[in-house]
C-alpha positions in Angstrom: 0.0 0.0 0.0 1.1 3.6 -0.6 2.3 5.4 2.5 -0.5 7.6 3.9 1.3 10.9 3.5 0.5 14.2 1.9 3.1 16.4 0.2 6.2 14.5 1.1 6.4 12.1 -1.8 10.1 12.8 -2.3 10.9 11.7 1.2 8.7 8.6 0.9 10.4 7.6 -2.3 13.9 8.1 -0.8 13.1 6.0 2.3 11.3 3.3 0.3 14.4 3.0 -1.9 16.6 2.6 1.2 14.5 -0.3 2.3 14.3 -1.8 -1.1 18.1 -1.7 -1.5 18.6 -3.0 2.1 20.5 0.2 2.6 18.7 1.9 5.5 20.9 4.3 7.5 21.4 3.9 11.2 19.9 7.3 12.0 17.6 9.8 10.3 16.7 13.3 11.4 13.3 14.6 10.1 13.0 18.3 10.5 10.2 20.8 9.9 7.6 22.9 11.6 5.3 21.1 14.1 2.4 19.5 12.4 4.1 19.3 9.0 4.2 15.5 9.2 7.5 14.5 10.8 6.0 11.9 13.2 3.7 10.5 10.5 6.6 10.0 8.1 8.7 8.3 10.9 5.9 5.9 11.7 5.3 5.1 8.0 9.0 4.3 7.6 9.0 2.2 10.8 6.0 0.2 9.4 7.8 -0.4 6.1 11.0 -1.4 7.9 9.4 -4.2 9.9 6.4 -5.3 7.8 6.2 -9.1 7.9 4.6 -9.4 4.4 5.4 -6.3 2.3 3.5 -6.3 -1.0 6.5 -4.7 -2.6 10.0 -3.7 -1.5 9.7 -0.6 0.6 6.0 -1.0 1.1 4.0 -2.3 4.0 0.8 -4.3 4.2 -0.9 -2.5 7.1 -2.5 -5.7 8.3 0.3 -7.9 9.7 1.0 -8.0 13.4 4.0 -5.8 13.1 2.2 -3.2 11.0 -0.8 -3.1 13.4 1.4 -2.8 16.5 3.6 -0.1 14.9 0.5 2.0 14.1 -0.7 1.6 17.7 2.8 2.4 19.0 2.8 -1.1 20.7 5.4 -3.0 18.8 7.9 -4.4 21.4 10.8 -3.4 19.2 9.6 0.2 18.8 10.9 2.6 21.5 9.5 6.1 22.0 11.3 8.9 23.7 9.5 12.2 24.3 9.5 14.9 27.1 8.0 13.4 30.3 5.6 16.3 30.7 4.1 19.2 28.7 6.7 21.9 28.5 9.4 19.5 29.8 12.7 18.3 28.5 14.1 15.0 27.3 16.6 14.0 30.0 19.7 12.0 30.0 18.1 9.2 32.1 15.6 8.6 29.2 18.5 8.3 26.7 20.4 5.9 29.1 17.3 3.7 29.3 16.9 3.7 25.6 20.5 2.7 25.1 20.0 -0.3 27.3 16.9 -1.3 25.2 18.8 -0.9 21.9 21.6 -3.1 23.1 19.2 -6.1 23.1 18.5 -8.2 20.0 15.2 -7.4 18.4 12.4 -9.3 20.1 10.3 -10.2 17.1 10.8 -7.5 14.4 13.6 -7.2 11.9 14.9 -3.9 13.4 14.7 -2.2 16.7 13.4 1.3 15.9 13.8 4.2 18.3 11.5 7.2 17.7 12.8 10.3 19.5 10.2 13.0 19.0 10.9 16.8 19.3 14.6 16.1 20.1 15.3 19.8 20.2 13.8 19.5 23.7 16.6 17.2 24.8 19.0 18.9 27.2 22.6 19.1 26.4 23.5 16.1 28.6 20.8 14.0 26.8 22.1 15.0 23.4 25.7 14.2 24.3 24.6 10.8 25.7 23.0 9.9 22.4 26.3 10.6 20.6 27.8 7.2 21.5 24.8 5.4 20.0 24.9 7.5 16.9 28.7 6.8 16.5 28.5 3.1 17.3 24.9 2.1 16.6 24.2 -1.6 17.5 23.3 -3.8 14.5 19.7 -3.9 13.5 19.0 -0.6 15.2 17.5 2.5 13.4 17.1 5.8 15.2 14.4 8.3 13.9 14.7 11.8 15.4 12.4 14.6 14.8 13.1 18.3 15.4 12.1 21.8 14.3 15.4 22.2 12.5 18.9 20.7 12.4 20.2 23.9 13.9 18.2 23.3 17.0 20.4 20.3 17.8 24.1 20.0 18.6 26.1 19.9 15.4 27.5 16.5 16.4 24.0 15.1 16.5 22.8 16.3 13.1 26.0 15.5 11.4 25.6 11.8 12.2 22.1 11.6 10.8 20.6 11.5 7.3 18.6 14.7 7.3 15.2 15.0 5.6 13.8 18.6 5.7 10.0 18.6 5.4 8.2 21.6 4.0 4.6 22.7 4.2 2.4 21.7 1.3 0.7 24.3 -0.9 -2.4 25.6 1.0 -4.6 24.8 -2.0 -3.3 21.2 -2.1 -4.0 20.8 1.6 -7.5 22.4 1.3 -8.5 19.9 -1.5 -7.1 16.9 0.4 -9.0 17.9 3.6 -12.2 17.7 1.5 -11.4 14.7 -0.7 -9.5 12.4 1.7 -11.0 13.3 5.1 -14.5 14.6 4.2 -14.1 18.1 5.8 -16.6 20.7 4.6 -15.3 23.2 2.1 -15.5 26.3 4.3 -13.7 24.5 7.2 -11.1 22.9 4.9 -10.2 26.4 3.6 -9.9 27.8 7.1 -7.8 24.8 8.5 -5.5 24.9 5.5 -4.8 28.6 5.9 -4.5 28.5 9.7 -2.0 25.5 9.5 0.0 27.3 6.8 0.1 24.1 4.8 0.9 21.7 7.6 -1.3 18.6 7.2 -0.9 17.2 10.7 -1.9 20.5 12.3 -4.8 21.0 10.0 -6.2 17.5 10.8 -5.7 18.2 14.5 -7.8 21.3 14.2 -10.5 19.4 12.4 -10.5 16.7 15.1 -10.5 19.0 18.1 -13.1 21.9 17.9 -11.9 23.0 21.3 -8.6 24.1 19.7 -10.4 26.5 17.4 -12.6 27.8 20.2 -9.5 28.5 22.3 -7.9 30.3 19.4 -11.0 32.5 18.9 -11.0 33.3 22.6 -7.4 34.5 22.3 -8.1 36.6 19.2 -11.2 38.1 20.8 -9.1 39.0 23.9 -6.5 40.6 21.6 -9.1 42.7 19.9 -10.6 43.6 23.3 -7.2 44.8 24.6 -6.3 47.0 21.7 -8.4 50.1 22.7 -7.6 49.8 26.4 -5.2 52.1 28.3 -2.0 50.9 30.0 -3.6 50.3 33.4 -6.5 48.3 32.0 -4.2 46.2 29.9 -2.0 45.4 32.9 -5.1 44.3 34.9 -6.0 41.9 32.1 -2.5 40.5 32.0 -2.8 39.1 35.5 -5.1 36.4 34.2 -3.3 35.8 30.9 0.2 35.1 32.3 -0.3 32.1 34.6 0.8 29.2 32.4 3.9 29.2 30.2 2.6 26.7 27.6 -0.8 28.5 27.3 0.9 31.8 27.0 3.2 30.5 24.3 0.1 29.3 22.3 -1.7 32.6 22.8 1.3 34.6 21.7 1.6 32.4 18.6 -2.0 33.1 17.7 -1.5 36.9 18.3 1.6 36.8 16.1 -0.3 35.2 13.3 -3.0 37.9 13.5 -0.5 40.8 13.6 1.2 39.3 10.5 -2.3 39.4 8.9 -2.5 43.1 9.8 0.9 43.7 8.3 -0.1 42.0 5.1 -3.3 44.0 4.9 -1.3 47.3 5.5 0.8 46.3 2.5 -2.1 45.5 0.3 -1.8 41.7 0.5 -5.0 41.0 2.5 -5.8 38.0 0.3 -2.8 36.2 1.9 -4.1 36.4 5.5 -4.1 33.3 7.6 -7.0 34.0 10.0 -9.7 34.1 7.3 -12.5 34.3 9.9 -11.0 37.5 11.3 -10.0 39.1 7.9 -12.5 42.0 8.4 -10.8 42.8 11.7 -7.3 42.7 10.4 -8.3 44.9 7.4 -10.1 47.4 9.7 -7.0 47.7 12.0 -4.7 48.0 9.1 -6.6 51.0 7.9 -5.4 52.9 11.0 -1.8 51.8 11.2 1.3 53.0 9.2 3.5 50.2 7.9 6.2 50.9 10.6 3.8 50.4 13.5 2.3 47.3 11.9 5.8 45.8 11.5 6.5 46.8 15.1 3.6 44.7 16.4 5.0 41.7 14.6 8.5 42.2 15.9 7.2 42.7 19.4 5.5 39.3 19.4 8.5 37.6 17.8 10.8 39.0 20.5 8.2 38.0 23.2 8.2 34.4 22.0 12.0 34.4 22.0 12.1 35.7 25.5 9.5 33.2 26.6 11.8 30.4 25.4 14.6 32.0 27.4 12.4 31.5 30.6 11.6 35.1 31.1 9.2 36.1 33.9 5.7 35.5 32.4 4.0 38.6 33.8 6.8 40.9 33.1 7.1 39.6 29.5 3.4 40.1 28.8 3.4 43.5 30.4 6.2 44.5 28.0 4.3 43.2 25.0 1.2 45.1 26.0 3.2 48.3 26.4 4.5 48.0 22.9 1.2 47.2 21.2 -0.3 50.5 20.0 -3.7 51.6 21.3 -6.2 51.2 18.4 -9.9 52.0 18.6 
């Protein structure tokens, strides 16, 4: 069967050819924005590596025991390493435990496959610990790492992996696939395709979880509510918005996407906005902002997100952002 992917045919063809030639590398690094399909590609590859009755070299049947267990993340020879908690890190102890597992002969599959998701969240000790395995990988072991970019890892890690850089698919392609392959209504498909910026996994997540969209609308409505307020009123609102680092990160990302829409509208490119359901708002705001102020809003949120990753104080960070956002009626 064809791998169930959208927009990464070149990567699928490369990995299938490695299996068909019995030339699989010991380590692969799949990079790209969250939701672009890194995890999906890794699981498809793992299925094809260990399928017990492949219909063709590099393919997988999807019905044998190994395929079913891989899809369910229950194959004994498939190891998963992720942060132990939301907002947490991958720690050296997790890598040590993985190394012990990988030193064992495969239990029932052809390969032991280790899936290390979002490895940019591994601390330096954990990344250094993995180096030994990358340099001297046990036989019949394949490591599949995912990360936002190769630059987010130690150079010694990325240089020892075959790197596959995944890109978003065209928005129109994703919109059509959401309708044709997954039965999503046309209006919703258009919105999800734009909001995800061509990332299939993120678009499907939005479609499957209406609460995600509702939360996004709440954050955008709050941003619009804050715009005309004075400094004192904004600071009072910040008290309830800066209590959780992960939620603040998501909120600022939504605000950033909206300020980018405003900047596009200021520059006469309103047809390229991402938040289609708030296009009237971004166009209205753009009409009262010079280009420099619109760009300043974008830069303020970009810097805020960078400071958030540097563990800045949440309340102080949000206060500074609200100081820089212009008052707009």
